[in-house]
C-alpha positions as a LaTeX table, in Angstrom:
\begin{tabular}{lrrr}
\hline
Residue & $x$ (\AA) & $y$ (\AA) & $z$ (\AA) \\
\hline
Ala1 & 0.00 & 0.00 & 0.00 \\
Glu2 & 1.12 & 3.54 & $-0.70$ \\
Val3 & 0.36 & 6.43 & 1.63 \\
Ile4 & 0.13 & 9.92 & 0.10 \\
Ser5 & 0.20 & 12.79 & 2.56 \\
Asp6 & $-1.59$ & 15.54 & 0.66 \\
Arg7 & $-4.79$ & 17.56 & 0.56 \\
Val8 & $-7.64$ & 16.52 & $-1.73$ \\
Val9 & $-8.69$ & 19.47 & $-3.88$ \\
Ser10 & $-11.53$ & 17.84 & $-5.81$ \\
Val11 & $-12.87$ & 14.48 & $-6.91$ \\
Asp12 & $-14.59$ & 13.20 & $-10.03$ \\
Phe13 & $-16.71$ & 10.16 & $-9.32$ \\
Ala14 & $-18.69$ & 10.53 & $-12.56$ \\
Thr15 & $-15.83$ & 9.04 & $-14.60$ \\
Phe16 & $-14.25$ & 5.61 & $-14.31$ \\
Pro17 & $-11.69$ & 4.97 & $-13.02$ \\
Phe18 & $-12.48$ & 7.58 & $-10.38$ \\
Val19 & $-10.26$ & 10.66 & $-10.24$ \\
Val20 & $-8.98$ & 12.27 & $-7.05$ \\
Arg21 & $-7.09$ & 15.53 & $-7.55$ \\
Thr22 & $-4.61$ & 16.50 & $-4.86$ \\
Asn23 & $-2.82$ & 19.71 & $-3.99$ \\
Ala24 & 0.73 & 18.60 & $-4.81$ \\
Ser25 & 0.67 & 14.94 & $-5.85$ \\
Gly26 & $-1.36$ & 15.32 & $-9.04$ \\
Glu27 & $-4.22$ & 13.02 & $-9.96$ \\
Val28 & $-4.84$ & 9.63 & $-8.43$ \\
Arg29 & $-7.09$ & 7.19 & $-10.29$ \\
Ala30 & $-8.81$ & 4.26 & $-8.68$ \\
Glu31 & $-11.45$ & 1.63 & $-9.40$ \\
Ala32 & $-12.98$ & 2.04 & $-5.97$ \\
Ala33 & $-12.86$ & 4.73 & $-3.32$ \\
Ile34 & $-13.48$ & 4.69 & 0.42 \\
Val35 & $-14.22$ & 8.11 & 1.91 \\
Ala36 & $-13.16$ & 8.42 & 5.55 \\
Thr37 & $-12.68$ & 12.15 & 5.96 \\
Gly38 & $-14.23$ & 12.36 & 9.42 \\
Ala39 & $-15.82$ & 15.41 & 10.98 \\
Thr40 & $-14.62$ & 18.45 & 12.85 \\
Ser41 & $-16.08$ & 19.59 & 16.14 \\
Arg42 & $-17.69$ & 22.98 & 16.37 \\
Trp43 & $-15.97$ & 25.20 & 18.92 \\
Leu44 & $-17.04$ & 28.47 & 20.47 \\
Gly45 & $-14.01$ & 30.42 & 19.27 \\
Val46 & $-13.75$ & 32.44 & 22.47 \\
Glu47 & $-10.74$ & 33.52 & 24.50 \\
Gly48 & $-8.85$ & 30.74 & 26.26 \\
Glu49 & $-10.61$ & 27.90 & 24.47 \\
Glu50 & $-7.74$ & 26.78 & 22.25 \\
Glu51 & $-5.06$ & 27.26 & 24.92 \\
Leu52 & $-6.97$ & 25.14 & 27.44 \\
Arg53 & $-7.99$ & 22.25 & 25.19 \\
Gly54 & $-6.86$ & 19.10 & 26.90 \\
Lys55 & $-6.35$ & 21.06 & 30.11 \\
Gly56 & $-9.95$ & 21.11 & 31.23 \\
Val57 & $-11.67$ & 22.01 & 27.96 \\
Ser58 & $-12.92$ & 19.08 & 25.91 \\
Asn59 & $-15.52$ & 18.15 & 23.33 \\
Cys60 & $-16.04$ & 14.51 & 24.32 \\
Ala61 & $-17.49$ & 13.46 & 27.65 \\
Ile62 & $-17.20$ & 9.77 & 26.74 \\
Cys63 & $-13.49$ & 10.21 & 26.05 \\
Asp64 & $-12.46$ & 12.56 & 28.86 \\
Gly65 & $-15.25$ & 12.51 & 31.43 \\
Ile66 & $-13.64$ & 9.97 & 33.74 \\
Gly67 & $-10.79$ & 12.41 & 34.36 \\
Phe68 & $-13.25$ & 14.66 & 36.19 \\
Tyr69 & $-14.50$ & 12.13 & 38.71 \\
Asp70 & $-16.14$ & 13.89 & 41.67 \\
Lys71 & $-15.34$ & 17.32 & 40.20 \\
Arg72 & $-17.44$ & 20.22 & 38.92 \\
Cys73 & $-18.14$ & 20.32 & 35.20 \\
Ile74 & $-20.13$ & 22.38 & 32.75 \\
Val75 & $-21.63$ & 21.31 & 29.43 \\
Ile76 & $-22.10$ & 23.96 & 26.76 \\
Gly77 & $-24.99$ & 23.40 & 24.39 \\
Gly78 & $-28.65$ & 22.43 & 24.36 \\
Gly79 & $-29.06$ & 19.68 & 21.79 \\
Asp80 & $-28.95$ & 15.89 & 22.00 \\
Thr81 & $-25.16$ & 15.78 & 22.27 \\
Ala82 & $-25.15$ & 18.23 & 25.17 \\
Ala83 & $-27.94$ & 16.36 & 26.95 \\
Glu84 & $-26.20$ & 12.99 & 26.53 \\
Asn85 & $-22.93$ & 14.48 & 27.80 \\
Ala86 & $-24.64$ & 16.01 & 30.83 \\
Leu87 & $-26.37$ & 12.75 & 31.75 \\
Leu88 & $-23.12$ & 10.80 & 31.43 \\
Leu89 & $-21.16$ & 13.31 & 33.50 \\
Ala90 & $-23.87$ & 13.33 & 36.19 \\
Arg91 & $-22.85$ & 9.73 & 36.97 \\
Ile92 & $-19.20$ & 10.78 & 37.37 \\
Cys93 & $-18.97$ & 14.39 & 38.51 \\
Ser94 & $-20.01$ & 16.03 & 41.76 \\
Gln95 & $-22.00$ & 18.70 & 39.91 \\
Val96 & $-22.95$ & 19.32 & 36.28 \\
Thr97 & $-24.12$ & 22.66 & 34.93 \\
Val98 & $-25.56$ & 22.98 & 31.43 \\
Val99 & $-24.94$ & 26.39 & 29.88 \\
His100 & $-27.45$ & 27.08 & 27.11 \\
Arg101 & $-27.96$ & 30.26 & 25.15 \\
Arg102 & $-31.70$ & 29.72 & 24.73 \\
Asp103 & $-34.61$ & 29.38 & 27.15 \\
Ala104 & $-35.41$ & 25.77 & 26.25 \\
Leu105 & $-33.36$ & 22.70 & 25.35 \\
Arg106 & $-33.26$ & 21.65 & 21.72 \\
Ala107 & $-32.67$ & 18.02 & 22.67 \\
Ser108 & $-35.34$ & 15.39 & 22.12 \\
Ala109 & $-38.22$ & 15.49 & 24.60 \\
Ala110 & $-37.08$ & 12.28 & 26.32 \\
Leu111 & $-33.49$ & 13.51 & 26.81 \\
Ala112 & $-34.64$ & 16.96 & 27.92 \\
Arg113 & $-36.93$ & 15.47 & 30.57 \\
Arg114 & $-34.12$ & 13.34 & 31.96 \\
Val115 & $-31.74$ & 16.30 & 32.11 \\
Leu116 & $-34.24$ & 18.53 & 33.90 \\
Ala117 & $-35.19$ & 15.78 & 36.34 \\
Asp118 & $-31.63$ & 14.85 & 37.32 \\
Pro119 & $-30.81$ & 16.31 & 40.76 \\
Lys120 & $-27.11$ & 16.63 & 39.91 \\
Ile121 & $-27.76$ & 18.74 & 36.80 \\
Arg122 & $-28.77$ & 22.38 & 36.73 \\
Val123 & $-29.29$ & 24.56 & 33.66 \\
Leu124 & $-28.28$ & 28.17 & 33.17 \\
Trp125 & $-30.74$ & 29.52 & 30.60 \\
Asp126 & $-30.09$ & 32.35 & 28.13 \\
Thr127 & $-26.40$ & 32.17 & 28.97 \\
Glu128 & $-23.24$ & 31.97 & 26.89 \\
Val129 & $-19.59$ & 31.33 & 27.69 \\
Ala130 & $-17.63$ & 34.47 & 26.83 \\
Ala131 & $-14.17$ & 33.15 & 27.82 \\
Phe132 & $-12.36$ & 30.26 & 29.47 \\
Gln133 & $-10.04$ & 31.08 & 32.36 \\
Gly134 & $-6.94$ & 29.18 & 33.40 \\
Gly135 & $-4.64$ & 29.17 & 36.36 \\
Gly136 & $-3.02$ & 27.03 & 39.02 \\
Ser137 & $-0.95$ & 23.98 & 38.01 \\
Ser138 & 2.85 & 24.14 & 37.69 \\
Ala139 & 4.96 & 26.32 & 35.47 \\
Arg140 & 6.12 & 23.23 & 33.60 \\
Glu141 & 2.64 & 21.94 & 32.84 \\
Gly142 & 1.04 & 25.33 & 32.24 \\
Ala143 & $-2.38$ & 26.58 & 33.27 \\
Val144 & $-5.44$ & 24.40 & 33.62 \\
Leu145 & $-9.10$ & 25.41 & 33.47 \\
Thr146 & $-10.33$ & 27.08 & 36.62 \\
Gly147 & $-13.52$ & 28.74 & 35.43 \\
Val148 & $-15.43$ & 30.56 & 32.72 \\
Leu149 & $-16.82$ & 34.01 & 32.14 \\
Leu150 & $-20.57$ & 33.93 & 31.49 \\
Arg151 & $-22.80$ & 36.38 & 29.67 \\
Thr152 & $-26.51$ & 36.18 & 30.48 \\
Arg153 & $-29.17$ & 37.85 & 28.40 \\
Gly154 & $-30.68$ & 40.81 & 30.23 \\
Ala155 & $-27.86$ & 41.02 & 32.78 \\
Asp156 & $-25.13$ & 43.62 & 32.83 \\
Gly157 & $-21.52$ & 42.60 & 32.24 \\
Leu158 & $-19.89$ & 39.22 & 32.73 \\
Arg159 & $-19.75$ & 36.97 & 35.77 \\
Gln160 & $-17.21$ & 34.38 & 36.80 \\
Phe161 & $-18.21$ & 30.77 & 37.23 \\
Gly162 & $-15.79$ & 28.25 & 38.72 \\
Thr163 & $-15.46$ & 24.82 & 37.14 \\
Asp164 & $-12.90$ & 22.05 & 36.77 \\
Gly165 & $-14.01$ & 20.87 & 33.36 \\
Ala166 & $-15.89$ & 22.27 & 30.38 \\
Phe167 & $-17.37$ & 20.16 & 27.59 \\
Val168 & $-18.27$ & 21.99 & 24.39 \\
Ala169 & $-21.19$ & 20.09 & 22.85 \\
Ile170 & $-22.52$ & 22.27 & 20.04 \\
Gly171 & $-22.27$ & 19.74 & 17.22 \\
His172 & $-19.94$ & 18.52 & 14.48 \\
Glu173 & $-19.34$ & 19.42 & 10.84 \\
Pro174 & $-18.71$ & 16.41 & 8.57 \\
Thr175 & $-15.77$ & 16.98 & 6.21 \\
Thr176 & $-17.75$ & 16.37 & 3.04 \\
Ala177 & $-17.64$ & 19.64 & 1.09 \\
Ala178 & $-15.46$ & 18.09 & $-1.65$ \\
Phe179 & $-18.16$ & 15.48 & $-2.34$ \\
Arg180 & $-21.12$ & 17.82 & $-2.75$ \\
Gly181 & $-22.65$ & 17.14 & $-6.15$ \\
Gln182 & $-20.72$ & 13.86 & $-6.39$ \\
Leu183 & $-22.44$ & 11.87 & $-3.64$ \\
Ala184 & $-25.83$ & 12.12 & $-1.97$ \\
Leu185 & $-25.49$ & 14.05 & 1.29 \\
Asp186 & $-27.93$ & 14.56 & 4.12 \\
Glu187 & $-29.54$ & 17.93 & 3.43 \\
Arg188 & $-29.65$ & 18.88 & 7.10 \\
Thr189 & $-26.33$ & 17.61 & 8.46 \\
Gly190 & $-24.12$ & 17.23 & 5.38 \\
His191 & $-23.22$ & 13.62 & 6.19 \\
Ile192 & $-22.74$ & 11.15 & 3.34 \\
Lys193 & $-25.83$ & 8.99 & 2.89 \\
Leu194 & $-25.28$ & 5.23 & 3.03 \\
Thr195 & $-27.43$ & 2.43 & 1.67 \\
Gly196 & $-28.96$ & 0.52 & 4.54 \\
Arg197 & $-26.35$ & $-0.76$ & 7.01 \\
Ser198 & $-23.65$ & $-1.05$ & 4.35 \\
Gly199 & $-20.77$ & 1.22 & 3.35 \\
His200 & $-22.27$ & 1.84 & $-0.11$ \\
Thr201 & $-22.91$ & 5.45 & $-1.09$ \\
Ser202 & $-25.17$ & 6.71 & $-3.88$ \\
Arg203 & $-22.30$ & 6.19 & $-6.36$ \\
Pro204 & $-21.48$ & 2.53 & $-7.18$ \\
Gly205 & $-17.87$ & 1.85 & $-6.31$ \\
Val206 & $-17.62$ & 4.65 & $-3.76$ \\
Phe207 & $-17.93$ & 3.75 & $-0.09$ \\
Ala208 & $-17.84$ & 5.77 & 3.12 \\
Ala209 & $-16.99$ & 5.12 & 6.73 \\
Gly210 & $-16.63$ & 6.94 & 10.03 \\
Asp211 & $-17.80$ & 10.35 & 11.14 \\
Cys212 & $-18.30$ & 11.67 & 7.60 \\
Ala213 & $-21.23$ & 9.24 & 7.35 \\
Asp214 & $-22.10$ & 8.56 & 10.99 \\
Val215 & $-24.72$ & 10.87 & 12.46 \\
Val216 & $-25.33$ & 8.84 & 15.62 \\
Tyr217 & $-22.27$ & 7.32 & 17.33 \\
Arg218 & $-19.16$ & 9.30 & 16.25 \\
Gln219 & $-16.70$ & 7.14 & 18.21 \\
Ala220 & $-13.28$ & 5.83 & 17.17 \\
Val221 & $-14.30$ & 2.22 & 17.75 \\
Thr222 & $-17.47$ & 2.51 & 15.64 \\
Ser223 & $-15.53$ & 4.30 & 12.89 \\
Ala224 & $-13.01$ & 1.45 & 12.83 \\
Gly225 & $-15.84$ & $-1.03$ & 12.43 \\
Met226 & $-17.39$ & 1.03 & 9.63 \\
Gly227 & $-13.98$ & 1.17 & 7.92 \\
Ala228 & $-13.68$ & $-2.61$ & 8.01 \\
Ala229 & $-17.20$ & $-2.96$ & 6.63 \\
Ala230 & $-16.49$ & $-0.47$ & 3.82 \\
Ala231 & $-13.32$ & $-2.36$ & 2.87 \\
Ile232 & $-15.28$ & $-5.62$ & 2.68 \\
Asp233 & $-18.00$ & $-3.94$ & 0.60 \\
Ala234 & $-15.36$ & $-2.50$ & $-1.76$ \\
Glu235 & $-13.65$ & $-5.88$ & $-2.18$ \\
Arg236 & $-16.94$ & $-7.61$ & $-2.93$ \\
Trp237 & $-18.01$ & $-4.90$ & $-5.35$ \\
Leu238 & $-14.72$ & $-5.14$ & $-7.25$ \\
Ser239 & $-14.85$ & $-8.94$ & $-7.34$ \\
Glu240 & $-18.37$ & $-8.89$ & $-8.78$ \\
Arg241 & $-17.45$ & $-6.23$ & $-11.32$ \\
His242 & $-14.36$ & $-8.07$ & $-12.48$ \\
Ala243 & $-16.20$ & $-11.39$ & $-12.65$ \\
Gly244 & $-18.88$ & $-9.79$ & $-14.80$ \\
Ala245 & $-16.31$ & $-8.18$ & $-17.08$ \\
His246 & $-14.45$ & $-11.48$ & $-17.51$ \\
Ser247 & $-17.70$ & $-13.18$ & $-18.50$ \\
Ala248 & $-18.51$ & $-10.43$ & $-20.99$ \\
Val249 & $-15.20$ & $-10.76$ & $-22.87$ \\
Glu250 & $-14.63$ & $-14.50$ & $-22.39$ \\
Gly251 & $-16.07$ & $-15.57$ & $-25.73$ \\
Thr252 & $-14.12$ & $-12.99$ & $-27.72$ \\
Ala253 & $-10.91$ & $-13.67$ & $-25.87$ \\
Arg254 & $-11.04$ & $-17.40$ & $-26.70$ \\
Gln255 & $-11.18$ & $-16.66$ & $-30.42$ \\
Glu256 & $-7.91$ & $-14.72$ & $-30.36$ \\
Pro257 & $-4.56$ & $-16.40$ & $-31.13$ \\
Ser258 & $-2.47$ & $-17.45$ & $-28.15$ \\
Gly259 & $-0.56$ & $-14.57$ & $-26.57$ \\
His260 & $-2.73$ & $-11.87$ & $-28.15$ \\
Thr261 & $-4.47$ & $-9.38$ & $-25.90$ \\
Asp262 & $-7.94$ & $-8.38$ & $-27.01$ \\
Pro263 & $-7.86$ & $-4.57$ & $-27.40$ \\
Ala264 & $-11.44$ & $-4.47$ & $-26.13$ \\
Leu265 & $-10.43$ & $-6.02$ & $-22.82$ \\
Pro266 & $-10.95$ & $-3.44$ & $-20.03$ \\
Ser267 & $-7.69$ & $-2.09$ & $-18.68$ \\
Tyr268 & $-8.61$ & $-2.98$ & $-15.11$ \\
Leu269 & $-8.49$ & $-6.69$ & $-16.09$ \\
Met270 & $-4.87$ & $-6.34$ & $-17.24$ \\
Ala271 & $-3.57$ & $-4.57$ & $-14.15$ \\
Ser272 & $-3.79$ & $-4.82$ & $-10.41$ \\
Thr273 & $-6.84$ & $-3.39$ & $-8.71$ \\
Val274 & $-6.44$ & 0.11 & $-7.30$ \\
Val275 & $-8.50$ & 1.26 & $-4.32$ \\
Ile276 & $-8.02$ & 4.70 & $-2.77$ \\
Ala277 & $-9.00$ & 5.57 & 0.77 \\
Ile278 & $-9.56$ & 9.31 & 1.22 \\
Ala279 & $-8.93$ & 10.16 & 4.85 \\
Val280 & $-7.61$ & 12.89 & 7.12 \\
Ser281 & $-4.76$ & 12.50 & 9.57 \\
\hline
\end{tabular}
């Protein structure tokens, strides 16, 4: 296998073999493609957020929540992801505060009811995080999160709010812009649409796996499983295609003298199969 470290500029899945154009490595052609470009988390973009990532600021309660056992945490957001994070953290942390910029949760009714009924969770309505604050720790390790500055609608100025951990849960953006117009995407979320429980996309020969196609789980372990499934789907698709092509040219090929290659024989039957996996590191 060859690994190309480059940025994909555009793709052409309407032609065969498929064409993937890169920033510096030119064009790559392949008989099958597996898209595994992932998704990027939405962040607030406020002061202190980037500096304190991994030092109290996170975007994954499942991944990092256990590090805040019996500590105070806040969850920023009001949708399903925020509600799920808050409920998970309520089993681990001493106190969980949901900071939401609206006056009602956007999560499903069932999740919202559970959040509001949990005695370890409280909600700050109409409130936004204006900045993350760090301090303490050692000079070698740098600052860790100690609190946030909050802005509440209708209130003057900012107020400090102490916390040990902050989980930003305002959604993800699938990295699928390069495939718009090439593959069917979910109109609301932008994720690549798959056929049933397979890795097949709307374009035969193109498969997808991981967060670029996963609206529900978005975990490393589930992405790995989807990647394995997409690879199996791609192998089976190629085998069926090649078997069909061999059958189509078999009669003509037998009529040719020994050692002669039928010019009508598809090129992919005379060379090794090429599959490209489009991913981000």
